[in-house]
Backbone as CSV, one residue per row, in Angstrom:
resi,resn,N_x,N_y,N_z,CA_x,CA_y,CA_z,C_x,C_y,C_z
1,MET,-2.071,12.114,-17.265,-2.102,13.760,-17.271,-2.861,14.724,-16.093
2,VAL,-2.736,15.851,-15.358,-3.539,16.211,-14.564,-3.477,17.787,-15.480
3,THR,-4.711,18.004,-14.766,-5.701,19.487,-15.306,-6.216,20.262,-14.018
4,TRP,-5.375,21.695,-13.681,-5.947,22.282,-12.901,-7.304,22.692,-13.435
5,LYS,-8.774,22.734,-11.935,-9.945,23.038,-12.088,-10.173,24.298,-11.419
6,GLY,-8.776,24.629,-10.893,-9.600,26.177,-9.828,-9.431,25.843,-8.210
7,GLU,-9.236,26.952,-7.937,-8.514,26.791,-6.391,-7.538,25.899,-6.411
8,HIS,-7.704,24.720,-5.165,-6.402,23.668,-4.993,-7.511,22.716,-5.269
9,LEU,-8.089,22.445,-6.273,-8.467,20.945,-7.008,-7.814,21.146,-8.120
10,GLY,-7.499,19.572,-8.822,-7.258,19.310,-10.318,-7.949,18.062,-10.292
11,ARG,-7.527,17.395,-11.947,-8.070,16.291,-12.155,-7.418,15.354,-12.999
12,ILE,-7.145,14.065,-12.851,-6.005,13.404,-13.185,-6.804,12.143,-13.980
13,VAL,-6.040,12.281,-15.462,-6.181,10.877,-16.280,-4.909,9.778,-15.819
14,MET,-5.059,8.849,-15.648,-4.284,7.942,-15.247,-3.753,7.062,-16.805
15,GLY,-2.468,6.597,-16.627,-2.135,5.764,-17.880,-2.980,4.874,-18.192
16,ASN,-3.624,4.448,-17.290,-4.627,2.705,-17.484,-5.925,3.212,-17.514
17,GLY,-6.710,4.558,-17.806,-7.704,4.901,-17.968,-8.478,5.416,-17.029
18,PRO,-8.100,5.227,-15.797,-9.281,5.783,-14.618,-8.906,7.238,-14.416
19,GLU,-9.695,8.227,-14.140,-9.502,9.539,-13.980,-10.192,9.823,-12.321
20,MET,-9.864,10.710,-11.950,-10.347,11.021,-10.599,-10.125,12.934,-10.203
21,ASP,-10.941,13.357,-9.546,-10.485,14.617,-8.976,-9.156,14.435,-7.948
22,PHE,-8.540,15.620,-7.668,-7.653,15.281,-6.540,-7.547,17.189,-6.158
23,SER,-7.170,16.785,-4.662,-7.138,18.139,-3.920,-5.831,18.227,-2.966
24,ALA,-5.520,19.498,-2.378,-4.731,19.542,-1.803,-5.378,18.961,-0.395
25,PRO,-4.551,18.453,0.813,-5.105,18.207,2.129,-5.744,19.524,2.245
26,PRO,-7.127,18.535,3.299,-8.241,20.225,3.674,-7.072,21.463,4.567
27,ASP,-6.080,20.767,5.326,-5.533,21.856,6.602,-4.542,22.254,5.381
28,SER,-4.488,22.397,3.820,-3.739,23.024,3.271,-4.370,23.949,1.883
29,GLN,-5.886,24.128,2.887,-6.826,25.227,1.638,-7.292,24.045,0.664
30,GLY,-7.533,22.628,0.609,-7.908,21.733,0.098,-9.550,21.612,0.359
31,PHE,-9.731,20.426,-0.340,-11.205,19.959,0.226,-11.248,18.387,0.763
32,GLU,-12.456,18.200,1.551,-12.324,16.611,1.896,-13.162,16.101,1.027
33,GLY,-12.835,15.069,1.471,-13.214,13.543,0.629,-13.065,13.195,-0.558
34,ILE,-11.705,14.061,-1.090,-10.943,13.651,-2.395,-9.767,13.612,-2.193
35,LEU,-9.561,12.698,-3.365,-7.889,12.389,-2.968,-6.827,13.359,-2.698
36,THR,-5.741,13.299,-2.231,-4.672,14.386,-2.169,-3.596,13.427,-2.741
37,PRO,-2.579,14.155,-2.730,-1.285,13.647,-3.461,-0.671,12.686,-1.854
38,GLU,-0.733,13.032,-1.123,-0.398,12.283,0.267,-0.961,11.234,-0.074
39,ASP,-2.380,10.867,0.000,-3.110,9.766,-0.063,-2.764,8.768,-1.206
40,ALA,-2.353,9.555,-2.449,-2.259,8.332,-3.407,-0.669,8.095,-3.381
41,PHE,0.239,8.585,-2.615,1.671,8.156,-2.417,1.513,7.028,-1.982
42,VAL,1.172,6.876,-0.639,0.546,5.650,0.343,-0.212,4.950,-0.328
43,ALA,-1.171,4.700,-1.023,-2.318,4.081,-1.750,-1.315,3.148,-2.780
44,ALA,-0.067,3.994,-3.104,0.533,3.278,-4.050,1.430,2.207,-4.042
45,VAL,1.920,2.495,-2.930,2.638,1.608,-2.056,2.050,0.153,-1.721
46,ASN,0.953,0.820,-0.619,-0.476,-0.255,-0.317,-0.704,-1.162,-1.421
47,THR,-1.228,-1.111,-2.759,-1.628,-1.366,-3.622,-0.455,-2.493,-4.301
48,CYS,0.531,-1.544,-5.090,1.681,-2.488,-5.086,1.857,-3.448,-4.851
49,ILE,2.500,-3.472,-3.314,2.983,-4.761,-2.058,1.789,-5.701,-2.422
50,MET,0.282,-5.513,-2.062,-0.733,-6.386,-2.363,-0.648,-7.191,-3.700
51,MET,-0.497,-6.191,-4.971,-0.305,-6.977,-5.891,0.600,-8.068,-6.338
52,MET,2.224,-7.701,-5.645,3.109,-8.701,-5.620,2.848,-9.749,-4.520
53,PHE,2.154,-9.679,-3.274,1.844,-10.446,-2.693,0.750,-11.393,-2.920
54,LEU,0.164,-10.658,-4.266,-1.182,-12.337,-4.615,0.077,-12.917,-5.209
55,TRP,0.700,-12.355,-6.402,1.476,-12.886,-7.193,2.305,-13.992,-6.406
56,SER,3.359,-13.765,-5.448,3.991,-14.646,-4.289,3.180,-15.699,-3.843
57,CYS,1.932,-15.307,-3.377,0.950,-16.522,-3.137,0.775,-17.409,-4.129
58,GLU,0.658,-17.143,-5.346,0.491,-17.941,-6.586,1.608,-18.837,-6.445
59,ARG,2.552,-18.135,-6.704,3.955,-19.400,-6.749,4.366,-20.106,-5.570
60,LEU,3.923,-19.424,-4.497,4.240,-20.722,-3.349,2.938,-21.547,-2.828
61,LYS,1.894,-21.385,-3.814,0.998,-22.166,-3.438,0.060,-22.127,-2.400
62,ILE,0.061,-20.654,-1.536,-0.455,-20.410,-0.505,-1.943,-20.108,-1.139
63,LYS,-3.113,-20.817,0.089,-4.353,-20.594,-0.334,-5.435,-19.581,-0.031
64,LEU,-4.764,-18.290,-0.428,-5.134,-16.937,0.148,-6.933,-17.162,0.083
65,LEU,-7.232,-16.762,1.531,-8.958,-16.371,1.584,-9.408,-14.891,1.404
66,SER,-8.270,-14.283,2.259,-8.743,-12.856,2.385,-7.387,-11.816,2.491
67,TYR,-7.494,-10.763,1.921,-6.694,-9.301,2.008,-6.936,-8.462,2.349
68,GLU,-6.727,-7.555,3.569,-7.082,-6.010,3.812,-6.058,-5.264,4.324
69,CYS,-5.189,-4.161,4.176,-4.156,-4.024,4.718,-4.938,-2.383,4.610
70,ARG,-4.427,-1.828,6.107,-4.526,-0.312,6.414,-2.840,-0.346,5.997
71,ALA,-2.913,1.243,5.588,-1.487,1.778,5.471,-1.576,3.285,6.183
72,GLU,-0.514,3.577,6.943,-0.311,4.886,7.208,1.297,5.593,6.480
73,GLY,1.467,6.842,6.553,2.693,7.287,6.102,2.921,7.984,7.265
74,MET,4.456,7.895,7.524,4.600,8.505,8.911,5.348,9.940,8.283
75,LYS,4.993,10.843,8.906,5.593,12.319,8.319,6.062,12.816,9.220
76,LEU,7.413,13.520,8.391,8.683,14.136,9.195,8.416,15.724,8.446
77,ILE,8.080,16.803,9.458,8.107,18.229,9.088,9.186,18.827,9.483
78,GLU,10.145,19.118,8.631,11.546,19.822,9.325,11.415,21.619,9.743
79,LEU,12.360,21.896,10.148,11.920,22.961,10.659,11.967,24.327,9.280
80,ASP,12.417,24.207,8.134,11.923,24.998,7.043,10.551,24.482,6.647
81,HIS,9.993,23.787,7.358,8.309,23.451,7.120,8.380,22.515,5.812
82,THR,9.571,22.180,5.291,9.667,20.845,4.175,9.157,19.739,4.960
83,GLU,8.401,18.717,4.466,7.946,17.705,4.714,8.534,16.432,3.904
84,ILE,8.613,15.092,4.727,9.103,13.827,4.233,8.421,12.868,4.467
85,PHE,8.094,11.697,3.727,7.602,10.495,4.234,8.589,9.756,4.849
86,THR,8.972,9.605,5.813,9.998,8.813,6.233,9.798,7.152,6.310
87,GLN,8.493,6.662,6.669,7.868,5.568,6.641,6.700,5.819,5.795
88,VAL,6.456,4.433,5.250,5.198,3.607,5.046,4.629,2.459,5.814
89,ARG,3.735,2.304,6.768,3.475,1.216,7.182,2.481,0.525,6.863
90,LEU,2.575,-0.896,6.512,1.928,-1.239,5.902,0.866,-2.604,7.145
91,PHE,-0.273,-2.498,7.473,-0.999,-3.867,8.310,-1.906,-4.752,7.686
92,PRO,-1.096,-5.532,7.116,-1.857,-6.471,6.253,-2.856,-7.450,7.343
93,GLU,-4.011,-7.469,7.184,-4.853,-8.772,7.533,-4.784,-9.949,6.707
94,ILE,-4.155,-11.142,7.010,-4.186,-12.278,5.608,-4.750,-13.306,6.409
95,ARG,-5.726,-13.674,5.737,-6.447,-15.547,5.950,-6.244,-15.988,5.337
96,VAL,-5.742,-17.493,5.432,-5.386,-18.472,4.574,-5.867,-20.051,4.667
97,GLN,-6.085,-20.771,4.018,-6.729,-21.815,4.301,-5.225,-22.682,4.372
98,ALA,-5.442,-23.689,5.278,-4.313,-24.833,5.382,-4.579,-25.873,4.809
99,GLY,-5.741,-26.148,4.486,-6.023,-27.680,4.081,-4.833,-28.595,4.290
100,ASP,-4.236,-29.515,3.737,-3.887,-30.945,4.474,-2.018,-30.180,4.676
101,GLU,-1.618,-29.209,5.030,-0.618,-29.105,5.492,-0.341,-28.618,6.764
102,ALA,0.816,-28.889,7.275,0.838,-28.441,8.916,0.942,-26.941,8.883
103,LEU,0.177,-26.652,10.299,0.100,-25.129,10.188,1.806,-24.256,10.511
104,ALA,2.451,-25.291,11.055,3.932,-24.502,10.860,4.591,-24.324,10.234
105,LYS,4.242,-24.802,8.887,5.136,-24.711,7.681,4.220,-23.726,6.717
106,ILE,2.910,-23.237,7.248,2.361,-22.187,6.397,2.660,-20.880,6.931
107,GLU,2.948,-20.690,7.945,3.301,-18.902,8.396,4.569,-18.784,7.848
108,PRO,5.529,-19.483,7.765,6.879,-19.209,7.565,6.496,-19.042,5.787
109,ARG,5.933,-19.529,5.100,5.695,-19.311,3.238,5.011,-18.207,3.512
110,ILE,4.157,-17.732,4.616,3.308,-16.404,4.274,4.301,-15.412,4.524
111,LEU,4.784,-15.472,5.314,5.937,-14.151,5.564,7.340,-13.900,4.376
112,ARG,7.431,-15.494,3.949,8.593,-15.398,2.614,7.761,-14.634,1.545
113,ALA,6.337,-14.665,1.472,5.701,-13.903,0.530,5.423,-12.653,0.533
114,LEU,5.314,-12.290,2.036,5.353,-10.939,2.145,7.253,-10.318,2.047
115,LYS,7.951,-10.998,2.347,9.251,-10.166,2.059,9.379,-10.321,0.288
116,SER,9.060,-11.308,-0.042,8.980,-11.200,-1.965,8.179,-10.057,-2.513
117,ALA,6.978,-9.980,-1.802,6.316,-8.638,-2.538,6.714,-7.301,-2.363
118,GLN,7.908,-7.533,-1.093,8.170,-6.190,-0.917,9.462,-6.180,-1.851
119,LYS,10.383,-7.114,-2.023,11.668,-7.362,-2.999,11.287,-6.840,-4.164
120,TYR,9.729,-7.042,-4.719,9.538,-7.152,-6.102,8.760,-6.090,-6.580
121,SER,8.467,-5.070,-5.411,7.073,-4.019,-5.580,8.048,-2.955,-6.366
122,LEU,7.613,-2.434,-7.448,8.577,-1.644,-8.406,8.307,0.015,-7.358
123,VAL,7.066,0.008,-6.810,6.790,1.245,-6.146,7.655,1.554,-4.783
124,ALA,8.063,0.311,-4.119,8.377,0.535,-3.131,9.882,0.393,-2.866
125,ASN,10.425,0.088,-4.281,11.759,0.064,-4.499,12.057,1.511,-5.156
126,SER,11.354,2.104,-5.343,11.035,3.409,-6.226,11.096,4.734,-5.197
127,ILE,11.087,4.731,-3.938,10.798,5.438,-3.050,12.007,5.552,-1.930
128,LYS,12.387,6.559,-1.148,12.984,6.816,0.005,12.666,6.403,1.114
129,SER,11.210,6.373,1.118,10.962,5.907,2.608,10.773,4.755,2.994
130,GLU,11.395,4.009,4.305,10.986,3.133,4.926,9.755,2.259,4.600
131,VAL,9.496,1.088,4.328,8.453,0.459,4.314,8.621,-0.531,5.091
132,ILE,7.640,-0.430,6.182,7.374,-1.657,7.193,6.061,-2.047,7.035
133,ILE,6.314,-3.508,7.287,5.020,-4.734,7.114,4.551,-5.077,8.315
134,LYS,3.930,-4.898,8.943,3.128,-5.837,10.201,2.184,-6.339,10.110
135,PRO,2.217,-7.734,9.741,1.440,-8.494,9.131,0.452,-9.423,10.466
136,LYS,-1.199,-9.472,10.514,-1.804,-10.282,11.166,-2.163,-11.422,10.247
137,ILE,-1.590,-12.533,10.823,-1.974,-13.369,9.942,-3.109,-14.565,10.423
138,GLU,-3.845,-15.376,10.133,-4.882,-16.081,10.618,-4.960,-17.244,9.203
139,ILE,-4.231,-18.583,9.696,-4.553,-19.905,9.454,-5.619,-20.598,9.874
140,ILE,-6.444,-21.037,8.501,-7.808,-21.385,8.763,-7.636,-22.894,8.288
141,GLN,-8.136,-23.827,9.635,-7.944,-25.395,8.978,-8.763,-25.824,7.610
């Protein structure tokens, strides 16, 4: 549920329980430091891909040590001032433990897990924007 709180500020209560304020972006009469719909859109893709990647790592027996992912939405502004996210770019930094496995076998499995994560992401499958994943992978012996 969303509720207007005045000016360009609202409150959202999500189906899973969390609630928070949201605002228009500062350049659209919104407030600094508060979630925007644009941030939420990009974050939805980023978080869903991460959760599906974790799921894929479990199934592919990848020993994940850490995962951090920066995301950016690439926006197109049309002549009539309508806007669309044409791409969501994800830059995951992934660290995995090699263990007894040969290094040459691990990276292809990590890339397979990322591909699987994108394939099974409900959010990524539900948007028009192209989702591009550019990983940085570190394999620890």
